[in-house]
FIFIMI-5475 format. One record per atom (N, C-alpha, C): residue number from 0; x, y, z. Coordinates in Angstrom, 1 decimal. Atoms other than C-alpha are relative to their C-alpha. Example, Ala and Ser with C-alpha at 12.3 -4.5 7.8 and 13.67 -1.06 7.14 Angstrom:
2
R    n       X       Y       Z
R    0     0.9    -1.2     0.0
R    0    12.3    -4.5     7.8
R    0     0.9     1.2     0.0
R    1    -0.9    -1.1     0.0
R    1    13.7    -1.1     7.1
R    1    -0.8     1.1     0.8
This chain:
226
R    n       X       Y       Z
R    0    -0.2     1.0    -1.0
R    0    81.7    81.2   104.8
R    0    -0.4     0.6     1.4
R    1     0.5    -0.4    -1.3
R    1    80.0    81.4   108.2
R    1     1.2     0.0     1.0
R    2    -1.0    -0.1    -1.1
R    2    82.2    82.5   111.2
R    2    -0.7    -0.4     1.3
R    3     0.5     0.4    -1.3
R    3    81.8    81.0   114.6
R    3     0.0     1.1     1.0
R    4     0.1    -1.0    -1.0
R    4    80.6    83.2   117.4
R    4    -0.1    -0.7     1.4
R    5     0.1     0.6    -1.3
R    5    80.9    82.6   121.1
R    5    -0.9     1.0     0.8
R    6     1.0    -0.9    -0.6
R    6    77.7    84.2   122.4
R    6     0.1     0.1     1.5
R    7    -0.1    -0.2    -1.4
R    7    78.3    83.5   126.1
R    7     1.2     0.9     0.5
R    8    -1.2    -0.7    -0.4
R    8    81.5    85.6   126.1
R    8    -0.3     1.1     1.0
R    9     0.3    -1.1    -1.0
R    9    79.8    88.6   127.9
R    9    -0.3    -0.5     1.4
R   10     0.4     0.6    -1.3
R   10    78.8    86.2   130.7
R   10     1.3    -0.5     0.7
R   11    -1.3     0.4    -0.6
R   11    82.5    85.3   131.4
R   11     0.3     1.0     1.1
R   12    -0.5    -1.0    -1.0
R   12    84.1    86.8   134.5
R   12     0.8     1.1    -0.7
R   13    -0.7    -1.1     0.6
R   13    85.5    90.2   133.8
R   13     1.5    -0.3    -0.1
R   14    -1.5     0.2     0.0
R   14    89.1    89.1   134.7
R   14     0.4    -0.9    -1.2
R   15    -0.3     0.9     1.1
R   15    88.9    86.3   132.1
R   15    -0.2     0.7    -1.3
R   16     0.2    -0.7     1.3
R   16    87.5    88.6   129.4
R   16     1.2     1.0    -0.2
R   17    -1.2    -0.9     0.1
R   17    90.3    91.1   130.1
R   17     1.2    -0.7    -0.5
R   18    -1.1     0.9     0.4
R   18    92.8    88.3   129.8
R   18    -0.1    -0.3    -1.5
R   19     0.2     0.4     1.4
R   19    91.4    87.2   126.4
R   19     0.2     1.2    -0.9
R   20    -0.3    -1.2     0.8
R   20    91.4    90.8   125.1
R   20     1.5     0.2    -0.1
R   21    -1.4    -0.2    -0.1
R   21    95.0    91.0   126.2
R   21     0.8    -0.9    -1.0
R   22    -0.7     0.9     0.9
R   22    95.9    88.0   124.0
R   22    -0.5     0.2    -1.5
R   23     0.6    -0.2     1.3
R   23    93.9    89.3   121.0
R   23     0.8     1.0    -0.8
R   24    -0.9    -0.8     0.8
R   24    96.9    90.8   119.3
R   24     1.0    -0.9    -0.8
R   25    -1.0     0.8     0.8
R   25    99.3    89.6   116.6
R   25     1.0     1.0    -0.6
R   26    -1.0    -0.9     0.6
R   26   102.5    91.1   115.1
R   26    -0.5     0.6    -1.3
R   27     0.4    -0.7     1.2
R   27   101.8    93.7   112.5
R   27     1.2     0.8    -0.6
R   28    -0.9    -1.0     0.6
R   28   103.8    95.9   110.1
R   28    -0.7     1.3    -0.1
R   29     0.7    -1.3    -0.1
R   29   102.8    99.5   110.9
R   29     0.8     1.0    -0.7
R   30    -0.7    -1.0     0.8
R   30   103.8   102.0   108.3
R   30    -0.4     1.4     0.5
R   31     0.2    -1.3    -0.5
R   31   104.2   105.5   109.6
R   31     0.5     1.1    -1.0
R   32    -0.3    -1.1     0.9
R   32   104.1   108.6   107.3
R   32     0.0     1.2     0.9
R   33    -0.1    -1.2    -0.8
R   33   105.3   111.8   108.8
R   33     0.7     1.1    -0.7
R   34    -0.8    -1.2     0.5
R   34   106.4   115.3   107.9
R   34     0.2     0.9     1.3
R   35    -0.3    -0.9    -1.1
R   35   107.2   118.3   110.1
R   35    -1.2     0.3     0.9
R   36     1.1    -0.5    -0.8
R   36   103.7   118.7   111.4
R   36    -0.9    -1.2     0.5
R   37     0.9     1.0    -0.4
R   37   101.8   115.4   111.6
R   37     0.4    -1.4    -0.3
R   38    -0.2     1.4     0.3
R   38   101.7   111.6   111.5
R   38    -1.3    -0.6    -0.6
R   39     1.1     0.8     0.5
R   39    99.5   109.2   109.6
R   39     0.5    -1.4    -0.3
R   40    -0.4     1.4     0.3
R   40    99.4   105.5   108.8
R   40    -1.1    -0.6    -0.9
R   41     1.0     0.7     0.8
R   41    97.8   103.5   106.0
R   41    -0.3    -1.4     0.5
R   42     0.2     1.3    -0.6
R   42    97.9   100.4   108.2
R   42    -1.4     0.0     0.7
R   43     1.3     0.0    -0.7
R   43    94.4    99.4   109.3
R   43     0.0    -0.1     1.5
R   44     0.1     0.2    -1.5
R   44    93.3    99.7   112.9
R   44    -0.2    -1.4     0.3
R   45     0.2     1.4    -0.4
R   45    93.6    96.4   114.7
R   45    -1.5    -0.3     0.2
R   46     1.5     0.3    -0.1
R   46    90.2    94.6   114.5
R   46    -0.5     0.0     1.4
R   47     0.5     0.1    -1.4
R   47    90.1    94.0   118.3
R   47    -0.3     1.4     0.5
R   48     0.2    -1.3    -0.5
R   48    90.2    97.8   118.8
R   48    -1.4     0.6    -0.5
R   49     1.4    -0.4     0.5
R   49    86.8    98.1   116.9
R   49    -1.1    -0.9     0.5
R   50     1.0     0.9    -0.5
R   50    85.1    95.3   118.8
R   50    -0.9     0.6     1.1
R   51     0.8    -0.5    -1.1
R   51    83.9    97.1   121.9
R   51     0.9     1.0     0.8
R   52    -0.8    -0.8    -0.9
R   52    84.9    99.7   124.5
R   52     0.8    -0.8     1.0
R   53    -0.8     0.8    -0.9
R   53    86.0    97.0   126.8
R   53     1.2    -0.6    -0.7
R   54    -1.2     0.4     0.8
R   54    88.3    95.6   124.1
R   54     1.0     1.1    -0.1
R   55    -0.9    -1.1     0.1
R   55    89.8    99.0   123.6
R   55     0.8     0.3     1.3
R   56    -0.6    -0.3    -1.3
R   56    90.5    99.3   127.3
R   56     1.1    -1.1     0.4
R   57    -0.8     1.1    -0.5
R   57    92.2    95.9   127.7
R   57     0.9    -0.7    -1.1
R   58    -1.0     0.6     1.0
R   58    93.8    94.9   124.3
R   58     1.3     0.8     0.1
R   59    -1.3    -0.6    -0.3
R   59    97.5    95.6   124.3
R   59     0.5     1.0    -1.1
R   60    -0.3    -1.0     0.9
R   60    97.4    98.6   122.0
R   60    -0.2     1.4     0.7
R   61     0.2    -1.3    -0.5
R   61    97.7   102.3   122.8
R   61     0.1     1.0    -1.1
R   62    -0.1    -1.1     0.9
R   62    97.3   105.6   121.1
R   62     1.4     0.5    -0.1
R   63    -1.4    -0.5     0.2
R   63   100.6   106.9   119.6
R   63     0.0     0.8    -1.2
R   64    -0.2    -0.8     1.2
R   64   102.0   109.1   116.9
R   64    -1.1     1.0    -0.2
R   65     1.0    -0.9     0.0
R   65    99.6   111.9   117.7
R   65     0.3     1.2    -1.0
R   66    -0.1    -1.3     0.8
R   66    98.9   114.8   115.3
R   66    -0.8     1.0     0.8
R   67     0.6    -1.1    -0.8
R   67    98.2   118.0   117.1
R   67    -0.4     1.2    -0.9
R   68     0.5    -1.1     0.8
R   68    96.1   120.8   115.6
R   68     0.7     1.3     0.5
R   69    -0.5    -1.3    -0.4
R   69    97.1   124.5   115.7
R   69    -0.5     0.4     1.3
R   70     0.6    -0.4    -1.3
R   70    94.8   124.9   118.7
R   70     0.4    -0.9     1.1
R   71    -0.5     0.8    -1.0
R   71    96.6   122.2   120.6
R   71    -0.7    -1.3     0.3
R   72     0.8     1.2    -0.2
R   72    94.1   119.4   120.3
R   72     0.6    -1.1    -0.8
R   73    -0.5     1.2     0.7
R   73    95.2   115.9   119.4
R   73    -1.1    -0.6    -0.9
R   74     1.1     0.3     0.9
R   74    93.1   115.2   116.3
R   74     0.1    -1.4    -0.6
R   75    -0.2     1.3     0.7
R   75    94.6   111.9   115.0
R   75     1.1    -0.7     0.7
R   76    -1.0     0.8    -0.6
R   76    96.6   109.0   116.3
R   76     0.1    -1.3    -0.6
R   77    -0.1     1.3     0.5
R   77    97.8   105.5   115.5
R   77     0.1    -1.0     1.1
R   78     0.0     1.0    -1.0
R   78    97.1   102.4   117.5
R   78     1.3    -0.8    -0.2
R   79    -1.2     0.7     0.2
R   79   100.4   100.6   118.2
R   79     0.3    -0.9     1.2
R   80    -0.5     0.9    -1.1
R   80   101.8    97.7   120.3
R   80     1.6     0.0    -0.3
R   81    -1.4    -0.2     0.3
R   81   105.5    98.6   120.5
R   81     0.8    -1.3     0.3
R   82    -0.6     1.3    -0.3
R   82   106.4    95.1   121.8
R   82    -0.1    -0.9    -1.2
R   83     0.2     0.9     1.0
R   83   105.0    93.3   118.8
R   83     0.1     0.6    -1.4
R   84     0.1    -0.6     1.3
R   84   104.6    95.7   115.9
R   84     1.3     0.4    -0.6
R   85    -1.2    -0.5     0.7
R   85   107.3    96.4   113.3
R   85    -0.4     1.4    -0.5
R   86     0.3    -1.4     0.4
R   86   107.3   100.2   113.0
R   86     0.9     0.4    -1.2
R   87    -0.7    -0.3     1.2
R   87   108.3   101.3   109.5
R   87    -0.1     1.4    -0.5
R   88     0.0    -1.3     0.7
R   88   109.3   104.5   107.8
R   88     0.7    -0.3    -1.3
R   89    -0.4     0.3     1.4
R   89   110.0   104.7   104.1
R   89     1.2     0.8    -0.5
R   90    -1.2    -0.8     0.4
R   90   113.1   106.8   104.2
R   90     1.1    -0.3     1.0
R   91    -1.2     0.3    -0.8
R   91   116.5   106.9   106.0
R   91     0.0     0.8     1.3
R   92     0.0    -0.8    -1.2
R   92   115.4   109.1   108.9
R   92    -1.0    -0.5     1.0
R   93     0.9     0.6    -1.0
R   93   113.8   106.9   111.6
R   93    -0.2     0.9     1.2
R   94     0.2    -0.9    -1.2
R   94   114.3   109.7   114.2
R   94    -1.2     0.9    -0.1
R   95     1.2    -0.8     0.2
R   95   111.3   111.4   112.7
R   95    -1.2    -0.8     0.8
R   96     1.1     0.8    -0.8
R   96   109.3   108.7   114.8
R   96     0.0     0.5     1.4
R   97     0.2    -0.6    -1.3
R   97   109.9   110.8   117.9
R   97    -1.4     0.5     0.2
R   98    -0.7     0.2    -1.3
R   98   108.6   111.0   120.6
R   98     0.0    -1.5     0.5
R   99     0.1     1.4    -0.4
R   99   108.5   107.1   120.6
R   99     1.3    -0.7    -0.2
R  100    -1.3     0.6     0.3
R  100   112.2   106.4   119.9
R  100     0.4    -1.0     1.1
R  101    -0.4     0.8    -1.2
R  101   112.7   104.9   123.4
R  101    -1.0    -1.1     0.3
R  102     1.1     1.0    -0.2
R  102   109.6   102.7   123.1
R  102     0.0    -1.1    -1.1
R  103     0.1     0.9     1.1
R  103   110.0   101.1   119.7
R  103     1.0    -1.2     0.2
R  104    -0.9     1.2    -0.2
R  104   111.3    97.5   119.9
R  104     0.3    -0.7    -1.3
R  105    -0.2     0.6     1.3
R  105   111.0    96.5   116.2
R  105    -0.1     1.1    -1.0
R  106    -0.1    -1.1     0.8
R  106   112.1    99.0   113.6
R  106     0.4    -0.4    -1.4
R  107    -0.4     0.2     1.4
R  107   112.3    99.1   109.8
R  107     0.1     1.3    -0.7
R  108    -0.2    -1.2     0.7
R  108   113.7   101.9   107.7
R  108     0.7    -0.3    -1.3
R  109    -0.5     0.2     1.3
R  109   114.8   102.4   104.1
R  109     1.2     0.9    -0.4
R  110    -1.1    -0.8     0.5
R  110   118.1   103.6   102.6
R  110    -0.3     0.2    -1.5
R  111     0.3    -0.2     1.4
R  111   117.1   105.1    99.2
R  111     1.2    -0.2    -0.9
R  112    -1.1     0.2     0.9
R  112   119.3   104.3    96.2
R  112     0.8     1.2    -0.2
R  113    -0.7    -1.2     0.3
R  113   120.2   107.9    95.6
R  113     0.8     0.5     1.2
R  114    -0.7    -0.4    -1.2
R  114   121.5   108.2    99.2
R  114     0.8    -1.1     0.6
R  115    -0.6     1.2    -0.5
R  115   123.1   104.8    99.5
R  115     1.5     0.3     0.4
R  116    -1.4    -0.2    -0.3
R  116   126.8   105.8    99.4
R  116     0.1     1.0     1.2
R  117    -0.1    -1.0    -1.0
R  117   126.2   108.9   101.6
R  117    -0.4    -0.7     1.4
R  118     0.4     0.7    -1.2
R  118   124.3   106.8   104.2
R  118     0.9    -1.1     0.5
R  119    -1.0     1.0    -0.4
R  119   126.8   104.0   104.1
R  119     1.2     0.6     0.7
R  120    -1.1    -0.7    -0.7
R  120   129.6   106.4   105.0
R  120    -0.4     0.5     1.3
R  121     0.4    -0.6    -1.2
R  121   127.6   108.2   107.6
R  121    -0.3    -1.1     1.1
R  122     0.3     1.0    -0.9
R  122   126.3   105.0   109.2
R  122     1.3    -0.7     0.5
R  123    -1.3     0.6    -0.4
R  123   129.8   103.5   109.2
R  123     0.7     0.7     1.1
R  124    -0.7    -0.8    -1.0
R  124   131.2   106.4   111.2
R  124    -0.8     0.4     1.2
R  125     0.8    -0.7    -1.1
R  125   128.2   107.6   113.3
R  125    -1.2    -0.9     0.3
R  126     1.1     0.9    -0.3
R  126   126.0   104.5   113.8
R  126    -0.5     0.1     1.4
R  127     0.4     0.0    -1.4
R  127   126.1   104.8   117.6
R  127    -0.8     1.3     0.2
R  128     0.8    -1.2    -0.1
R  128   124.9   108.4   117.4
R  128    -1.3    -0.1    -0.7
R  129     1.2     0.2     0.8
R  129   122.4   107.5   114.8
R  129    -1.1    -0.8     0.7
R  130     0.9     0.9    -0.6
R  130   120.8   104.7   116.8
R  130    -0.1     0.1     1.5
R  131     0.0     0.0    -1.5
R  131   121.4   105.7   120.4
R  131    -1.3     0.3     0.7
R  132     1.3    -0.3    -0.7
R  132   117.9   107.0   121.1
R  132    -1.0    -1.2     0.0
R  133     0.9     1.2     0.0
R  133   116.3   103.6   120.3
R  133     0.4    -1.0     1.1
R  134    -0.6     0.7    -1.1
R  134   117.1   102.3   123.7
R  134    -0.8    -1.3     0.4
R  135     0.7     1.3    -0.2
R  135   114.4    99.5   123.7
R  135     0.0    -0.9    -1.2
R  136     0.0     0.7     1.2
R  136   115.2    98.2   120.3
R  136     0.4    -1.5     0.1
R  137    -0.4     1.4    -0.1
R  137   115.2    94.4   119.9
R  137     0.2    -0.6    -1.4
R  138    -0.1     0.6     1.4
R  138   115.0    93.9   116.1
R  138     0.1     1.2    -1.0
R  139    -0.2    -1.1     1.0
R  139   116.1    96.1   113.1
R  139     0.1    -0.6    -1.4
R  140    -0.1     0.3     1.4
R  140   115.4    95.7   109.4
R  140     0.4     1.2    -0.8
R  141    -0.4    -1.1     0.9
R  141   117.2    97.9   106.9
R  141    -0.2    -0.4    -1.4
R  142     0.3     0.2     1.4
R  142   115.9    98.1   103.4
R  142     1.0     0.8    -0.8
R  143    -1.1    -0.6     0.8
R  143   118.8    98.8   101.0
R  143    -0.4     0.0    -1.4
R  144     0.5    -0.1     1.4
R  144   117.6   100.1    97.7
R  144     1.2     0.0    -1.0
R  145    -1.2    -0.1     0.8
R  145   121.2   100.6    96.4
R  145     0.8    -1.3     0.0
R  146    -0.9     1.2     0.0
R  146   124.2    98.2    96.6
R  146     0.0    -0.6     1.4
R  147     0.2     0.6    -1.3
R  147   123.2    95.9    99.4
R  147     1.3    -0.7     0.5
R  148    -1.3     0.7    -0.3
R  148   126.6    94.0    99.2
R  148     0.9     0.9     0.8
R  149    -0.9    -0.9    -0.7
R  149   128.5    97.1   100.3
R  149    -0.2     0.0     1.5
R  150     0.3    -0.1    -1.4
R  150   126.7    97.1   103.6
R  150     0.6    -1.2     0.8
R  151    -0.7     1.1    -0.7
R  151   128.4    93.8   104.5
R  151     1.3     0.4     0.6
R  152    -1.2    -0.5    -0.6
R  152   131.5    95.8   105.3
R  152    -0.2     0.7     1.3
R  153     0.3    -0.8    -1.2
R  153   129.7    97.7   108.0
R  153    -0.4    -0.8     1.2
R  154     0.7     0.7    -1.1
R  154   128.2    94.9   110.0
R  154     0.8    -0.2     1.2
R  155    -0.8     0.3    -1.1
R  155   131.1    94.1   112.2
R  155     0.3     1.2     0.8
R  156    -0.5    -1.2    -0.7
R  156   132.0    97.7   113.1
R  156    -1.1     0.9     0.5
R  157     1.1    -1.0    -0.4
R  157   128.6    99.4   113.5
R  157    -0.8    -0.4     1.2
R  158     0.9     0.2    -1.2
R  158   126.2    99.8   116.4
R  158    -1.4     0.1    -0.6
R  159     1.4     0.0     0.5
R  159   122.6    98.9   115.7
R  159    -1.1     0.2     1.0
R  160     1.0    -0.3    -1.0
R  160   120.9    99.5   119.0
R  160    -0.7    -1.2     0.5
R  161     0.7     1.2    -0.3
R  161   119.7    95.9   119.2
R  161     1.0    -1.2    -0.1
R  162    -0.9     1.1     0.2
R  162   121.3    92.4   119.4
R  162     0.4    -0.2    -1.4
R  163    -0.6     0.1     1.3
R  163   123.5    91.9   116.4
R  163    -0.7    -1.1    -0.9
R  164     0.6     1.1     0.7
R  164   121.8    88.6   115.5
R  164    -1.4     0.3    -0.5
R  165     1.3    -0.4     0.4
R  165   118.5    90.4   115.1
R  165    -0.1     1.1    -1.0
R  166     0.0    -1.0     1.0
R  166   119.6    92.8   112.4
R  166    -0.2    -0.7    -1.4
R  167     0.3     0.5     1.4
R  167   118.3    92.1   108.8
R  167     0.2     1.1    -1.0
R  168    -0.1    -0.9     1.1
R  168   119.1    93.6   105.5
R  168    -0.8    -0.5    -1.2
R  169     0.9     0.4     1.1
R  169   116.5    93.5   102.7
R  169     0.3     0.7    -1.3
R  170    -0.1    -0.5     1.3
R  170   117.1    93.9    99.0
R  170    -1.4     0.0    -0.6
R  171     1.4     0.0     0.4
R  171   113.6    95.1    97.8
R  171    -0.2    -0.5    -1.5
R  172     0.2     0.5     1.4
R  172   114.3    94.2    94.1
R  172    -0.1    -1.5    -0.1
R  173     0.0     1.5     0.0
R  173   115.0    90.5    94.8
R  173    -0.9    -0.6     1.1
R  174     0.8     0.5    -1.1
R  174   113.1    90.2    98.0
R  174     1.0    -0.8     1.0
R  175    -0.9     0.8    -0.8
R  175   116.3    88.7    99.5
R  175     0.2     0.7     1.4
R  176    -0.1    -0.5    -1.4
R  176   116.4    89.1   103.4
R  176     1.2    -0.8     0.6
R  177    -1.2     0.7    -0.6
R  177   119.9    88.4   104.9
R  177     0.2     0.6     1.4
R  178    -0.5    -0.5    -1.2
R  178   121.1    88.6   108.4
R  178     1.4     0.6    -0.2
R  179    -1.2    -0.7     0.2
R  179   124.3    90.6   108.9
R  179     1.2    -1.0    -0.3
R  180    -1.0     1.0     0.2
R  180   126.5    87.5   109.1
R  180     0.0    -0.6    -1.5
R  181     0.1     0.5     1.3
R  181   125.2    86.2   105.8
R  181     0.4     1.1    -1.0
R  182    -0.3    -1.0     0.9
R  182   125.6    89.6   104.1
R  182     1.6     0.2     0.1
R  183    -1.5    -0.1    -0.1
R  183   129.2    89.9   105.4
R  183     0.7    -1.1    -0.7
R  184    -0.6     1.1     0.7
R  184   129.9    86.4   104.1
R  184    -0.1     0.2    -1.5
R  185     0.2    -0.3     1.4
R  185   128.5    87.4   100.7
R  185     1.0     1.0    -0.5
R  186    -1.0    -1.0     0.4
R  186   130.7    90.5   100.6
R  186     1.4    -0.6    -0.1
R  187    -1.4     0.6    -0.1
R  187   133.8    88.6   101.6
R  187     0.2    -1.0    -1.2
R  188    -0.2     0.9     1.1
R  188   133.2    85.9    99.0
R  188     0.2     0.8    -1.3
R  189    -0.1    -0.8     1.2
R  189   132.8    88.6    96.3
R  189     1.4     0.7     0.0
R  190    -1.3    -0.7     0.0
R  190   135.9    90.5    97.5
R  190     1.2    -0.9    -0.2
R  191    -1.1     0.9     0.1
R  191   138.1    87.4    97.7
R  191     0.2    -0.6    -1.4
R  192    -0.2     0.6     1.3
R  192   137.3    85.8    94.4
R  192    -1.1     0.4    -1.0
R  193     1.0    -0.5     1.0
R  193   134.7    87.9    92.5
R  193    -1.3    -0.7     0.1
R  194     1.3     0.7    -0.2
R  194   131.8    85.8    93.9
R  194     0.0    -1.3    -0.7
R  195     0.0     1.2     0.8
R  195   132.9    82.9    91.8
R  195     0.5    -1.2     0.8
R  196    -0.5     1.3    -0.6
R  196   133.4    79.3    93.0
R  196     1.2    -0.4    -0.8
R  197    -1.3     0.4     0.7
R  197   137.0    78.4    92.2
R  197     0.0    -1.5    -0.3
R  198     0.0     1.4     0.3
R  198   136.3    74.7    92.4
R  198    -1.4    -0.5     0.3
R  199     1.4     0.4    -0.2
R  199   132.7    73.6    91.8
R  199    -0.1    -1.3     0.6
R  200     0.1     1.3    -0.6
R  200   133.5    70.1    92.9
R  200     0.3     0.0     1.5
R  201    -0.3    -0.1    -1.4
R  201   134.5    71.4    96.3
R  201    -0.6     1.3     0.6
R  202     0.6    -1.3    -0.4
R  202   132.1    74.3    96.9
R  202    -0.2     0.0     1.5
R  203     0.3     0.0    -1.5
R  203   131.3    73.1   100.5
R  203     1.3     0.5     0.7
R  204    -1.2    -0.5    -0.7
R  204   135.0    73.7   101.4
R  204     0.1     1.5    -0.1
R  205    -0.1    -1.4     0.2
R  205   134.9    77.2   100.0
R  205    -1.0     0.7     1.0
R  206     1.0    -0.6    -0.9
R  206   131.7    78.0   102.0
R  206     0.5     0.0     1.4
R  207    -0.5     0.1    -1.4
R  207   133.2    76.7   105.2
R  207     1.2     0.9     0.2
R  208    -1.2    -0.9    -0.2
R  208   136.4    78.7   104.6
R  208    -0.5     1.4     0.2
R  209     0.5    -1.3    -0.2
R  209   134.4    81.9   104.2
R  209    -0.6     0.2     1.4
R  210     0.7     0.0    -1.3
R  210   132.3    81.1   107.3
R  210     1.0     0.0     1.2
R  211    -0.8     0.2    -1.1
R  211   135.0    79.9   109.6
R  211     1.2     0.9     0.1
R  212    -1.2    -0.8     0.0
R  212   138.1    81.9   108.5
R  212    -0.3     1.5     0.0
R  213     0.3    -1.4     0.2
R  213   136.3    85.2   107.8
R  213    -1.1     0.4     1.0
R  214     1.1    -0.4    -0.7
R  214   133.0    85.2   109.7
R  214     0.0    -0.5     1.4
R  215     0.0     0.7    -1.3
R  215   133.8    83.0   112.7
R  215    -1.3    -0.6     0.4
R  216     1.3     0.7    -0.2
R  216   130.5    81.2   112.3
R  216    -0.1    -1.2    -0.9
R  217     0.2     1.3     0.7
R  217   129.6    77.7   111.2
R  217    -1.4     0.0    -0.6
R  218     1.3     0.1     0.6
R  218   126.7    76.7   109.0
R  218    -1.1    -0.2     1.0
R  219     1.0     0.3    -0.9
R  219   124.8    75.3   111.9
R  219    -0.3     1.2     0.9
R  220     0.3    -1.1    -0.8
R  220   125.2    78.5   113.9
R  220    -0.8     1.1    -0.8
R  221     0.9    -0.8     0.9
R  221   123.8    80.5   110.9
R  221    -1.4    -0.5     0.0
R  222     1.3     0.5     0.0
R  222   120.9    78.2   110.8
R  222    -0.8     0.3     1.3
R  223     0.7    -0.3    -1.3
R  223   120.2    78.7   114.5
R  223    -0.4     1.5     0.1
R  224     0.4    -1.4     0.0
R  224   120.2    82.5   114.0
R  224    -1.2     0.2    -0.8
R  225     1.2    -0.1     0.9
R  225   117.6    82.1   111.2
R  225    -1.2    -0.6     0.7
């Protein structure tokens, strides 16, 4: 299928071209792989950064996560937009994303199943210390490979480094993505009556009881958060 081209683009005023390049960005999920010596990413370079030198100068991406050679030269980097991109690590140690902890605004990390109970206890007691370096954080996704329901007990007490309504918990097996209020509600429902509806003819009343008596949120408020 043919794609449209705007051939007069180079004849536009420079200020207008720069503005257009600035808008040529979209939210991405940027996976970062790191060990003790370097960074890499399987995420493709944004298309706009391959368009021209002018695009690279004015598009809202910058070089980050540098890998430095033994001779001190920066040999590799990742293009990132910390305002829009969700920066992801595949383990429970997002602090390995240094030196960009204070710039990342959207973060995703994973709690492996074999470390679930350990991380649950650690995060419950030391979440403020764990997240304190993410001073610009606006959104947080936690992938829970173990018992996701257990994390509903931590939501009210823990510090996440971002607005509480922007925290999400993901069950990778089911694909279920819950905000903290929903996860807390699910845990409380299970704790109170084994997750079973006591009166199927009056399930709405039970849902409202969980929300209002236990979570202090109504259904319309949950909908607004979503």
